[in-house]
N, C-alpha and C positions, 0 to 999 in steps of 0.2 A: 504494499501500499502506501500511495507516495504520499507527502505531506508537503504544502507549501502554506507561503502566510497569506492572504488577499487582500487585508487592508489593515492598515496602522493608525490608530487615531493619532491627530495633531491637535492640540489645543491653541486655537486661534482668538484672539479679543472679536472680531467683527468678521460673521459670513462672507458678507460682500466682498471686504477690503481684501478676504484672504482666498477669494475666487479669482478678484481682479489678479493679484501676481499671481497664485500659480497658473492661471491659463491666459493671459495678459503679457505677462511679461516673460515665464517660466516656459511656457508652450506646452501646458498639460492640456489633457482634455477635461471637460467638465461633465463627467459620468450621469451627476444622479445629483439633484438640489429639490428635494421633497422635504414640504412643510410638514412639519410631526406636530404643530397647535402648542399653543405656552410658547412660542419663544424661540422655540426647536427647532432645527430642521435637519435632516440627514443629507449632507453634502460630500459628495467623493471627488475627486480627483485624480488622474491617474496619467502618466508618461503615454504618447501616442505609441499604440501597439502593445501596450503593458497589461499584465492580469494584475499586476501588484500595482495598489494604490494608496490614497491619501483619504481617511475620514477626517474632515475639518469639523471639530467638536468647540462649541464657544464655549468659554470657559467660563462658569458662575461661579461666584463668591470668592472664595480664598484661594480656589485653582487659577484668578486671573494671575496671580504672582508667580507664577510658572511657564507662562506664554513665553517663548523665543528661550528658555530656559528649562526643556524638560527632562533633559540627557545629564543636569549637572555640571555644563562647563565641558561635556566632552561633545564627540560629533557623534550627531544624534543616528544619520541614515548614511548608506552609501549605496 
């Protein structure tokens, strides 16, 4: 049986700003942008042709402090 990662959650301050960055600046594809109610959305971006992607998760409360440093100052994704 083969195992693989398909999504990695990434905390962001704002969905639309993150979509703008990953899609318009980095060149990722916007795969899904679904309203989940209550201000939550299911937003997935991925590099063209890739099965792996990022789930953009809006930080709430104390999570906001971790945006941009989720890996404790180390390289996060390769």
